[in-house]
C-alpha positions in Angstrom: 102.1 126.2 80.0 103.6 128.5 77.4 101.8 131.0 75.2 103.1 132.5 72.0 101.0 135.2 70.3 101.7 135.5 66.6 100.8 138.2 64.0 97.1 139.0 63.6 95.5 137.6 60.4 92.1 138.1 58.9 89.8 136.0 61.0 86.4 136.6 59.6 87.4 135.5 56.2 88.9 132.2 57.4 87.0 129.0 56.7 85.4 127.5 59.7 84.3 124.0 60.4 81.3 125.1 62.4 80.3 127.5 65.2 78.8 127.5 68.6 77.2 130.2 70.6 77.9 129.5 74.3 75.4 131.6 76.3 73.4 130.5 79.3 74.6 126.9 79.1 77.6 124.9 77.9 76.3 124.1 74.4 78.8 122.8 71.9 79.2 123.0 68.2 77.5 120.3 66.3 80.2 120.1 63.5 81.5 116.7 62.5 83.2 115.2 65.5 86.0 114.0 63.3 87.1 117.6 62.6 89.2 119.2 65.3 89.2 122.5 63.4 86.3 124.4 64.8 85.2 127.9 65.8 83.8 128.8 69.1 81.7 132.0 69.4 81.7 133.3 72.9 79.4 135.8 74.6 80.8 137.2 77.9 79.2 136.2 81.1 79.7 137.4 84.7 82.5 135.7 86.7 81.9 132.8 89.0 83.1 134.9 91.9 80.7 137.8 91.2 77.8 135.3 90.9 78.8 133.7 94.1 78.7 137.0 95.9 75.4 138.0 94.2 73.8 134.8 95.4 75.5 134.9 98.8 76.9 131.4 98.3 79.9 129.8 100.0 81.3 128.2 96.8 81.3 129.4 93.2 80.8 127.3 90.0 82.8 127.6 86.8 83.7 130.2 84.2 84.4 127.5 81.6 82.9 127.1 78.1 83.6 123.6 76.8 85.2 123.3 73.3 84.9 119.6 72.8 88.7 119.3 72.4 91.6 117.8 74.3 95.2 119.0 74.0 97.8 116.2 74.2 100.7 116.9 76.5 103.5 119.1 75.2 101.7 119.6 71.9 101.4 123.1 70.4 97.8 124.3 70.1 97.2 127.0 67.5 94.1 129.3 67.8 93.0 132.4 66.0 91.2 135.1 68.0 88.9 137.8 66.9 87.5 140.2 69.6 85.4 142.8 67.9 84.2 144.2 71.2 87.7 144.5 72.6 87.3 141.8 75.3 89.8 139.0 75.0 89.1 135.4 76.1 91.3 133.1 78.2 92.1 129.6 77.2 92.3 126.9 80.0 93.9 123.5 79.7 92.8 120.7 82.0 89.5 119.7 83.5 90.0 120.3 87.3 91.5 117.5 89.3 91.3 114.9 86.5 94.9 114.6 85.5 96.7 111.4 86.8 99.6 113.6 87.9 98.6 115.7 90.9 101.0 118.5 89.7 98.4 119.2 87.0 95.4 119.1 89.3 94.4 122.7 88.6 93.6 123.9 85.1 96.2 126.2 83.6 95.0 129.6 82.3 96.4 131.4 79.3 95.1 134.8 78.3 94.8 135.0 74.5 95.8 137.9 72.2 94.0 139.1 69.1 95.2 137.2 66.1 97.0 133.8 66.1 98.2 132.3 69.3 100.2 129.1 70.1 99.7 127.4 73.4 101.7 124.5 74.8 101.0 122.7 78.1 103.3 120.0 79.5 100.4 118.2 81.2 97.7 118.5 78.5 94.1 118.0 79.1 90.6 119.2 78.1 90.4 122.6 76.5 88.1 125.3 77.8 87.6 129.0 77.2 86.3 131.8 79.4 85.1 135.3 78.6 84.2 137.4 81.6 82.2 140.5 81.0 78.7 141.8 80.1 77.7 140.3 76.8 80.7 141.1 74.7 81.5 138.7 71.8 84.6 137.0 70.7 85.5 134.2 68.4 88.2 131.5 68.8 89.1 129.3 65.8 91.1 126.2 66.6 93.6 125.7 63.8 95.5 122.6 65.0 97.0 120.6 67.8 94.0 119.5 69.7 92.0 116.3 69.2 88.2 116.0 69.3 86.5 114.5 72.3 83.4 112.3 72.3 80.7 114.8 73.4 77.0 114.5 74.1 75.0 117.7 74.1 71.5 117.5 75.5 68.9 118.3 72.8 71.5 118.3 70.0 73.4 115.0 69.9 71.6 111.7 69.1 72.5 108.6 71.0 73.6 106.9 67.9 75.9 109.8 67.0 77.4 109.7 70.5 78.0 105.9 70.3 79.7 106.4 67.0 81.9 109.1 68.6 82.9 106.7 71.3 83.9 104.2 68.7 85.8 106.5 66.4 87.2 109.3 68.6 89.7 107.3 70.6 92.7 109.7 70.9 91.4 111.7 73.9 91.3 110.0 77.4 88.2 111.9 78.4 84.5 112.3 77.4 82.0 115.0 78.1 78.3 115.3 78.6 76.8 118.8 78.3 73.4 120.3 79.3 72.3 123.9 79.9 73.6 123.9 83.5 75.9 120.9 83.5 79.4 119.9 82.3 80.2 116.2 83.1 83.8 115.2 82.4 84.7 111.5 82.9 87.4 109.2 81.6 86.9 107.4 78.4 87.3 104.1 80.3 84.7 105.1 82.8 82.2 106.1 80.1 82.7 102.9 78.2 81.8 100.9 81.3 78.4 102.6 81.2 78.0 103.4 77.5 74.6 101.8 77.1 72.8 104.4 79.0 70.3 106.9 77.7 72.5 110.0 77.9 69.7 112.4 77.0 67.7 110.9 79.9 70.7 111.1 82.2 71.3 114.8 81.5 67.6 115.5 81.9 67.8 114.0 85.4 70.9 116.1 86.1 69.0 119.3 85.0 66.1 118.3 87.3 68.5 118.0 90.3 70.1 121.4 89.6 66.7 123.0 89.1 65.5 121.6 92.4 68.4 123.3 94.1 67.6 126.6 92.4 64.0 126.3 93.4 64.7 125.7 97.1 67.1 128.7 96.8 64.2 130.9 95.8 65.6 131.6 92.4 63.4 132.2 89.4 64.7 131.4 85.9 65.7 135.0 85.4 67.6 135.1 88.7 69.6 131.9 88.2 73.2 132.2 87.3 74.0 131.5 83.6 77.1 129.6 84.7 77.1 125.8 84.6 78.1 123.3 87.3 81.2 121.1 86.5 81.1 117.5 87.7 84.3 115.5 87.1 85.6 112.0 87.6 88.7 112.4 89.7 91.5 109.9 90.2 92.0 110.8 93.9 89.9 111.9 96.8 90.9 113.9 99.9 91.4 111.7 103.0 88.1 110.5 104.3 86.0 111.9 101.5 83.9 109.8 99.1 83.4 112.8 96.9 84.0 116.5 97.3 83.0 120.1 96.3 85.1 123.2 95.9 85.2 126.4 94.0 84.6 125.6 90.3 83.7 121.9 90.4 82.5 118.8 92.2 84.5 115.5 92.0 83.6 111.9 92.2 85.7 108.7 92.1 85.5 105.9 89.5 83.5 103.8 92.0 80.7 106.4 92.0 80.1 106.4 88.2 77.2 103.9 88.6 75.4 106.8 90.3 76.8 109.7 88.3 76.4 108.5 84.7 73.6 106.0 84.9 70.0 107.2 84.6 68.6 105.0 87.4 71.6 105.4 89.6 71.5 109.2 89.5 67.7 109.3 89.8 67.4 106.9 92.8 70.8 106.6 94.4 72.5 109.8 93.6 72.5 111.4 97.0 76.2 112.1 96.7 75.6 114.2 93.6 72.7 116.0 95.2 74.9 116.6 98.2 78.0 117.9 96.4 76.0 120.2 94.1 74.2 121.4 97.2 77.6 122.7 98.5 77.7 125.0 95.5 74.3 126.4 96.5 74.8 126.8 100.3 74.6 130.4 101.5 77.4 131.5 103.7 75.7 133.9 106.2 74.1 131.2 108.4 76.6 128.4 107.8 79.2 128.1 110.5 81.7 125.3 110.0 79.6 123.1 112.2 76.8 123.2 109.6 78.8 122.7 106.4 77.7 119.1 106.1 74.2 119.8 107.5 72.6 122.7 105.6 73.9 121.3 102.4 71.3 118.6 102.7 68.5 121.1 102.5 69.2 120.9 98.8 69.7 117.1 98.8 66.3 116.6 100.4 64.8 119.0 97.8 66.2 116.9 95.0 64.8 113.7 96.6 61.3 115.3 96.8 61.5 116.6 93.2 62.6 113.1 91.9 59.8 111.4 93.9 62.1 109.6 96.3 61.4 108.9 99.9 63.2 111.2 102.2 66.4 110.1 103.9 64.9 111.4 107.1 62.1 108.8 106.9 64.3 105.8 106.2 65.1 103.5 109.2 68.7 103.2 110.2 70.1 99.7 109.3 71.4 99.1 112.9 68.8 100.8 115.1 65.7 100.4 112.9 64.8 104.0 113.8 64.4 107.0 111.4 66.4 110.1 112.2 63.2 111.7 113.7 62.6 108.7 115.9 66.2 108.7 117.2 66.7 112.5 117.5 63.5 113.8 119.0 63.7 111.8 122.3 67.0 113.5 123.0 65.3 116.9 123.2 65.8 119.2 125.0 69.5 118.8 124.2 72.5 120.4 125.8 74.6 120.1 122.7 73.5 120.0 119.1 77.0 119.8 117.5 78.2 116.7 119.4 74.9 115.2 120.5 73.4 114.2 117.2 74.3 112.1 114.1 74.6 113.5 110.6 70.9 113.0 109.6 69.6 113.8 113.1 71.2 117.2 112.7 69.2 117.7 109.6 65.9 117.2 111.3 65.4 120.8 112.7 66.0 122.2 109.2 63.2 120.1 107.8 61.0 120.8 110.8 61.1 124.5 109.8 59.5 123.6 106.4 56.9 121.4 108.1 56.0 124.2 110.5 56.1 127.2 108.2 55.6 125.9 104.6 57.5 124.5 101.7 58.5 128.1 100.7 60.4 128.6 104.0 63.9 128.1 102.6 63.2 130.0 99.3 62.0 133.0 101.4 65.0 132.8 103.7 67.4 132.6 100.7 65.8 135.7 99.1 66.0 137.6 102.4 69.7 136.9 102.7 70.4 137.8 99.1 68.6 141.1 99.6 70.4 142.1 102.8 73.8 140.5 102.2 74.8 140.2 105.8 78.6 140.3 106.3 80.4 137.6 108.1 83.9 136.0 108.0 84.6 132.3 107.9 86.1 132.5 111.4 83.0 134.2 112.9 81.3 131.1 114.2 79.2 132.8 116.8 77.9 135.4 114.3 76.9 132.7 111.8 75.0 130.7 114.5 73.4 133.9 115.5 72.4 134.7 111.9 70.8 131.3 111.7 68.6 132.1 114.7 67.8 135.6 113.4 67.1 134.8 109.8 65.0 131.7 110.5 63.0 133.7 113.0 62.4 136.6 110.6 61.4 134.2 107.8 59.0 132.3 110.0 57.6 135.5 111.6 58.0 133.8 114.9 60.6 133.9 117.7 62.6 130.7 117.2 65.1 131.2 120.1 63.3 128.5 122.1 63.4 126.2 119.1 67.1 126.5 118.7 67.7 126.4 122.4 65.7 123.1 122.6 67.9 121.6 120.0 71.0 122.7 121.9 72.3 125.0 119.1 75.2 127.2 120.3 73.5 130.5 119.8 75.1 133.1 122.1 73.1 135.2 124.6 73.8 138.2 122.4 72.0 136.8 119.5 69.2 135.3 121.6 68.6 138.8 122.8 68.6 140.1 119.3 66.0 137.6 118.3 63.9 138.6 121.4 64.2 142.3 120.4 62.4 141.5 117.1 59.2 141.3 119.2 57.9 138.3 117.3 55.3 135.9 118.8 56.3 132.4 119.7 55.2 129.6 117.3 51.6 128.3 117.6 53.0 124.8 117.6 56.5 123.9 118.8 58.4 123.0 115.5 60.7 120.7 117.4 57.9 118.2 117.9 57.1 117.8 114.2 58.1 114.8 112.1 57.1 113.2 108.7 
């Protein structure tokens, strides 16, 4: 991508097609969708990385502000920037991992200068802005080169207007749905296959899922990050993955759209979305590699409960006819948690802690970890297993070394001794015996 800053011109006196204030969520200007000349008013937010560290999470979300525009490949994009507080925005081309050519998998960033700038990108893609700071303001006026994208904004766009956009704005290959904490970017073809949905209802369900994850994380509205979660339809998946999460986004294949962008699918069959968004809430201190695909489902179960669904832990397996409780508990005491249990069986002890010590168990543990910020490296597996035993025991107010030993968790003697040194009483009831 090339970037050519031009001479500064008077920005405030220039005519604008409309304006948007992008604050806590990814709201978008409600100007005529036929007009690609628009002004975006930005207010600086903390970076995704600083928020990740504040919340003690393993993965960060996104710095992106949507613009509702798509830049065709190798097309000059002209923008005019005014930064009265001295903080300059960055322009990004490409929704992550959505380009058919893998060479353009990652968005390309271009720092902007005050005045008129021209940006050209060989791959093209959705256009985003970022402004990282502490409330400073900047304006970016798009003067030409981009094309408008069909965009539904929760609470602003009517369904009839969105349907009209789908019929008239055909130049861009992608469509976006925006809510206070969500950016959903899918192909135009994918959206057309499910266009008859209630998109306000869909985004309301998405907000409910994200809020359920914040609640189980012990976050009040004031403590939540202002940054949104970016969900994208991706043309490729890593080997063996049905969907995936990483820093900045979660990705889903075309075959998952019946659960990502349909109201009933997301509400009743959207475990994959609950799961991938859960990865962007997982705390790192007590998550050794062995638990990456386990503790993530603390958040998935929370979403199910919030949406009024039956728990996956109470559903019988199609082959055995047994629930995860029924198949896992007879194996106790176990000599090996990591290899001795299936995916949902491994989740059972984490739900048992809620059954034993209350629905606020995980919120309290999250708050304790955020307060103390225990340091550990990705490679320190023993330490992270040890932190799991320590922090669950402290949150419960009970010595849980016997609980984790009974499950066969690989907690070293050093950390079992540290739990013992807390001087906590043993549980009144053995949590490993509990089931729903």
